[in-house]
C-alpha positions in Angstrom: -7.6 3.5 1.1 -6.9 5.5 -2.0 -6.3 3.4 -5.0 -2.7 2.6 -5.9 -1.3 4.5 -8.8 -1.5 1.5 -11.1 -1.7 -2.3 -11.2 0.6 -4.2 -8.9 2.5 -6.6 -11.2 2.5 -10.2 -9.9 6.3 -10.4 -9.8 8.2 -11.0 -6.5 9.7 -7.7 -5.3 7.3 -5.4 -7.1 6.0 -2.6 -4.9 3.4 0.1 -4.9 2.3 2.9 -2.5 -1.2 3.6 -1.3 -2.5 6.1 1.2 -5.0 5.4 4.0 -7.1 8.4 4.9 -9.0 8.6 8.2 -12.3 10.4 8.7 -10.5 13.3 10.3 -8.4 13.8 7.2 -5.1 12.5 8.6 -3.4 10.0 6.4 -0.9 7.1 6.5 1.3 5.8 3.7 1.3 2.1 3.0 3.8 0.1 0.9 2.6 -3.2 -0.7 5.2 -5.6 -1.8 4.7 -8.9 -3.8 6.3 -11.6 -1.6 5.5 -14.8 -3.6 3.8 -16.0 -6.7 2.5 -19.5 -7.2 0.4 -19.8 -10.4 -2.6 -17.6 -9.9 -1.9 -17.1 -6.2 0.0 -13.9 -5.4 0.9 -13.1 -1.8 2.0 -9.7 -0.6 3.3 -7.9 2.5 1.8 -4.7 3.7 3.9 -2.2 5.7 2.4 1.0 7.0 4.6 4.1 7.6 5.4 4.7 11.3 4.0 8.2 11.4 0.7 9.5 10.1 0.4 12.9 8.4 -2.0 15.3 10.2 -5.1 16.5 8.6 -4.8 19.7 6.5 -6.0 22.8 8.2 
């Protein structure tokens, strides 16, 4: 997975985008959303895009 473009702030509702890249060069976008914060514990939801992007020729 490529690094996210910056730190994900521990505040409910904050989101960031990352990209998963397979060995064949295809990629899949992923959205990470902070779902809850309890002290030092931060939970998040991960949702992958429905369609992968094909590898570049």
